PANU-769024 format. One record per residue (C-alpha): y, z, x. Coordinates in pm, 1 decimal. Each point is the difference from the previous one (the first is absolute). Example, Ala and Ser with C-alpha at 12.3 -4.5 7.8 and 13.67 -1.06 7.14 Angstrom:
% residues 2
+----------+----------+----------+
|        v |        w |        u |
+----------+----------+----------+
|   -450.0 |    780.0 |   1230.0 |
|    344.0 |    -66.0 |    137.0 |
+----------+----------+----------+
% end
This chain:
% residues 84
+----------+----------+----------+
|        v |        w |        u |
+----------+----------+----------+
|   9443.7 |  11287.2 |   7939.3 |
|    -42.9 |    375.8 |     58.9 |
|    127.9 |    -36.0 |    278.8 |
|    316.3 |    187.5 |     54.1 |
|    229.2 |   -120.1 |    306.0 |
|    183.3 |    254.9 |    249.3 |
|    192.5 |    -80.9 |    336.5 |
|   -305.1 |     66.3 |    264.2 |
|     86.4 |    338.0 |    208.8 |
|    248.9 |   -115.1 |    239.4 |
|    173.7 |   -270.3 |   -176.9 |
|    280.7 |     29.8 |   -114.5 |
|    253.0 |   -219.3 |   -227.5 |
|    365.5 |     12.6 |      9.3 |
|    288.1 |   -171.5 |    -41.8 |
|    191.2 |   -201.6 |    235.2 |
|    424.6 |      3.5 |   -105.3 |
|     77.8 |   -191.8 |    263.8 |
|   -223.8 |   -303.4 |    -21.2 |
|    -60.3 |    105.8 |   -379.2 |
|   -313.5 |    -64.2 |     27.8 |
|   -354.3 |    248.8 |    -45.3 |
|   -168.9 |     97.3 |    266.9 |
|   -379.9 |    192.6 |     90.2 |
|     80.6 |    155.9 |    266.2 |
|   -399.3 |     34.0 |    128.8 |
|    -98.7 |    142.8 |    362.3 |
|    127.5 |   -222.7 |    277.9 |
|    107.5 |   -228.2 |   -249.0 |
|    274.4 |   -152.5 |   -299.0 |
|    -96.7 |   -239.5 |   -237.5 |
|    341.8 |    -89.0 |   -145.1 |
|   -140.6 |    -40.9 |   -404.8 |
|    140.0 |   -307.8 |   -228.4 |
|    103.7 |    -55.9 |   -326.8 |
|   -101.4 |    209.4 |   -253.7 |
|   -298.5 |    167.2 |    245.1 |
|    224.7 |    361.9 |     75.1 |
|     18.4 |     26.3 |   -429.7 |
|   -382.3 |    -39.9 |     -9.7 |
|    -87.2 |    200.5 |    229.9 |
|    271.6 |    299.4 |   -104.9 |
|   -259.8 |    -30.7 |   -315.3 |
|   -322.0 |    123.8 |    230.5 |
|     42.2 |    326.0 |     10.9 |
|   -374.9 |    116.8 |    -35.5 |
|     66.7 |     77.1 |   -373.1 |
|     41.6 |   -367.3 |   -109.5 |
|   -340.5 |   -183.7 |   -128.6 |
|     41.1 |   -356.2 |    131.2 |
|    -13.8 |    -78.5 |   -392.6 |
|    257.9 |    230.4 |    -35.0 |
|    227.6 |   -120.1 |    258.0 |
|    -57.8 |   -407.6 |   -114.4 |
|     97.9 |    152.1 |   -361.7 |
|    347.4 |    209.7 |    133.4 |
|     86.7 |   -334.4 |    238.7 |
|    -55.6 |   -212.4 |   -364.1 |
|    210.3 |    192.0 |   -180.4 |
|    243.7 |    -37.9 |    221.9 |
|     -9.1 |   -360.3 |     98.7 |
|   -136.6 |   -195.4 |   -309.5 |
|   -174.9 |   -347.9 |     88.5 |
|     19.8 |     94.2 |    290.1 |
|   -391.9 |    -75.1 |    179.0 |
|   -110.1 |    380.9 |     86.1 |
|   -332.4 |     17.3 |   -181.6 |
|    -91.3 |   -328.5 |    297.5 |
|    231.9 |    106.0 |    270.9 |
|     51.7 |    369.6 |     51.7 |
|   -399.5 |    100.0 |     -2.6 |
|    -73.5 |   -292.7 |    259.8 |
|    254.4 |    170.0 |    234.7 |
|    -48.3 |    361.9 |    -12.9 |
|   -339.2 |   -121.0 |    113.7 |
|    108.6 |   -180.5 |    301.2 |
|    193.3 |    294.9 |     77.2 |
|   -315.4 |    252.1 |    -72.4 |
|   -166.9 |   -207.5 |    286.3 |
|    269.3 |     36.3 |    276.6 |
|    -38.0 |    358.1 |    -84.3 |
|    329.5 |     90.3 |   -157.2 |
|   -114.8 |     66.1 |   -304.7 |
|   -245.0 |    258.4 |    -51.6 |
+----------+----------+----------+
% end
């Protein structure tokens, strides 16, 4: 994929130290991220294509099904309007 995902305007990724989890702050809404969602979204800065994100995560987590799961995850967030 040539899409270079980045957080949409008005969407902010924050780490909540009290809860020990990552959050997506949206206008009038907060989404609690679970598992590796936060680290995946930190790579979505508009400079990396989806394939680059998958490759980097594959290097960090050998054997994990990132090639199967990450593109679908990012596409879902794009459909929600949270990624541009």
